[in-house]
C-alpha positions, -999 to +999 in steps of 0.1 A: -089-004+187-123-018+189-126-054+178-156-068+158-168-102+158-198-121+141-213-128+174-219-089+179-247-090+152-282-082+165-308-110+165-328-094+134-295-094+114-288-130+120-296-156+093-292-192+094-276-209+063-311-221+053-324-186+054-296-175+031-302-204+006-340-195+006-333-157-001-305-166-028-330-189-045-357-162-044-334-137-060-323-162-086-359-170-093-366-133-097-338-130-122-350-161-142-386-150-142-386-134-177-368-164-192-393-188-176-423-168-189-406-169-225-401-206-221-436-213-212-448-193-242-428-211-266-442-246-276-415-272-280-410-284-314-412-323-317-400-345-343-430-361-356-414-388-381-382-395-399-378-410-435-348-425-451-348-431-488-330-428-519-337-403-548-322-409-585-325-382-611-326-396-646-295-390-666-282-403-700-256-432-703-230-406-713-237-386-682-237-416-660-204-428-673-188-394-670-195-394-632-222-368-627-241-365-593-277-379-596-282-404-569-285-394-531-294-411-498-320-386-484-331-381-448-364-362-442-375-351-406-410-338-402-419-318-372-451-310-355-443-271-364-449-279-400-413-277-410-392-303-425-355-307-424-337-325-452-301-339-460-288-356-488-263-373-468-283-400-451-273-435-441-287-468-454-325-472-451-319-502-429-307-478-401-341-463-400-357-481-372-328-473-347-329-435-360-366-434-356-361-448-319-337-419-310-355-391-326-394-398-330-413-377-304-382-359-291-375-321-289-361-311-323-338-285-306-322-311-280-293-319-304-269-327-275-292-354-262-297-369-297-260-373-299-257-388-266-285-414-274-264-425-304-273-400-334-235-394-338-234-428-356-253-411-384-239-376-390-260-370-421-292-374-401-280-349-376-275-326-407-313-329-414-320-319-376-299-288-380-317-281-414-350-280-396-338-261-369-325-233-393-358-234-413-376-225-380-350-199-370-349-187-406-311-186-405-284-207-420-268-232-396-234-216-396-249-185-383-265-202-353-233-216-345-216-183-345-199-184-378-193-150-397-172-158-427-189-159-459-165-175-484-140-203-484-114-213-508-123-246-525-098-274-535-109-301-558-099-336-552-095-355-585-099-392-590-095-407-624-118-437-631-102-470-635-076-484-611-080-467-578-042-465-572-041-442-603-011-459-618-029-460-653-032-422-652-003-405-671+013-376-653+004-353-681-033-360-676-030-349-640-011-319-651-038-310-677-066-312-652-046-289-628-045-265-656-082-267-662-089-261-626-066-231-625-081-216-655-116-220-638-103-200-608-097-228-583-070-223-559-063-259-550-061-296-562-059-328-544-048-362-559-041-397-545-006-407-534-014-444-541+009-454-569+028-488-562+061-469-567+056-440-540+082-418-558+061-417-589+036-394-571+066-370-565+073-372-602+036-365-611+039-332-589+071-322-608+051-326-640+021-305-628+044-278-618+060-275-651+024-270-664+009-246-640+039-232-622+030-221-585-003-209-595-023-238-580-019-255-547-015-291-549-024-315-518-016-353-518-038-378-501-024-413-490-056-423-471-033-449-455-060-477-449-073-474-486-041-487-503-045-519-487-076-526-506-056-523-539-030-548-527-005-524-511+010-519-476+009-491-453+041-470-458+070-475-432+083-443-417+112-442-442+090-445-471+067-416-457+099-394-452+112-401-487+078-390-503+073-362-480+107-347-488+102-352-525+067-335-524+084-306-503+109-301-530+081-293-556+060-273-533+031-297-523+006-281-499+004-310-477+006-348-474-025-365-460-027-396-438+006-411-448+005-437-421-022-459-402-052-439-387-047-453-353-010-445-352-007-412-335+032-414-331+046-418-365+029-389-382+041-368-354+076-380-360+073-371-397+057-338-390+086-328-368+111-339-396+096-320-426+083-285-434+053-298-454+021-301-433+011-337-424-026-338-420-055-363-412-085-371-392-113-380-419-119-414-404-126-405-367-158-406-351-164-384-320-139-362-302-115-386-284-093-395-314-090-358-321-079-353-285-051-381-289-039-364-321-037-331-302-019-346-272+006-364-294+012-334-322-001-361-347-011-337-374-005-301-385-040-298-396-069-319-383-095-328-410-126-342-395-152-353-419-187-335-416-207-368-414-182-395-401-172-373-371-209-373-361-223-342-376-220-306-377-220-299-339-193-323-334-172-311-363-175-276-347-165-290-313-135-306-329-124-275-343-127-257-309-106-284-293-080-280-320-081-243-316-070-246-279-037-262-294-034-237-321-039-264-347-062-253-378-090-274-388-100-278-426-130-303-431-127-334-453-153-330-480-179-346-503-197-337-535-231-323-549-261-318-526-243-339-498-218-309-495-244-286-479-239-300-444-201-298-447-202-262-457-223-251-429-198-266-404-170-251-424-183-216-423-191-221-386-155-230-378-142-202-403-119-226-420-095-215-448-104-244-474-132-268-481-128-300-501-149-307-530-147-344-537-145-366-556-144-352-590-140-374-621-119-354-646-122-338-669-154-326-652-155-294-632-176-294-599-206-275-615-207-298-644-206-329-621-235-318-599-257-301-626-283-330-627-288-323-590-304-288-597-336-308-606-341-315-570-339-277-560-362-247-566-332-225-571-309-222-604-276-230-587-264-253-560-234-234-545-223-201-558-186-200-568-166-168-572-129-167-581-126-201-567-143-196-534-176-210-523-200-184-510-218-190-479-256-200-486-279-174-472-310-196-474-320-211-439-311-244-427-284-261-448-289-234-474-307-257-500-340-246-514-355-282-518-382-290-542-402-316-521-424-325-550-391-335-571-380-354-540-412-375-544-410-376-581-374-391-582-379-411-551-367-447-556-391-473-544 
């Protein structure tokens, strides 16, 4: 049997490592040549300036007292391509110098770099960046991020004006609002679990069930840090367990943030003890807290907020992270024109629900955001069909903003 060795190659066939690297580089350059030509032909889009200001649509005293949406913090990004990006979920104008430092003169499309430089602190500004990108691409943002679903169930978070713990609200009033939402076609309602006597919220659910039966999903939100602002303590485990089992008895859909946000272990313990889903995550910024939740089995459903997490891209990343652990993601929500960015993230993720919050009973969402239409060229904000929000087909965030109206209602 004849043996072969590397030393038997003739001189012309031998290549040094350097020769091989040069040949590989040349081959790779040939593959990339068309891409390089395309890149050279496309002029980078630069962010020319950023503005942050407030708009306030005039409403009557009665409308204002009813809680309609008419005032928004606006972010406007102008580019050297003559395209503007607009978000209605901006930060305070006092943040403008730092936002300008991060974005002015930069490549619009370099979203990852913007986030690394600090843009994640202002998710509503990131929404405006994506709006401009979508306007240039002539596509809604959710499609640019790979989304394909075109409708999502809406659940309405209802908070009655007055005492934030809702102890002044009769159970029958909550049941009446549930019936109003069900008749309007909505599939879910969320209310606070803040009453000083925790089992009172279980009793509220019993009354709601007597009124609407099983025809409406009912979620409960403890938002654990918030009751401290009204003189209450964060629940201990035994209280959380008693409330969860009581809500479970009457068919609650989930119990949200029953314990402290930096406590990854107690919610996991509760989630293992009851069948009702335990959910949370709206207060987290960036991906690390969500990673900790997934490692500790903290929540059955993760709920990043479309602004607080750092924006649309980070919400999408959090959902991908959760998907690897077979944990669903349902975004915490907002209301009116602000909701546009949240919806783009929701449709990119393909989530089952979208929260619409906060709604002041007895208003329905369309009634609450009606004054906002004066800031748009379109006749409706979001299309709702049988309790589902339909995906906007307009480019960017899907809002056809009337920039003349923005200037007209701008607050000095």
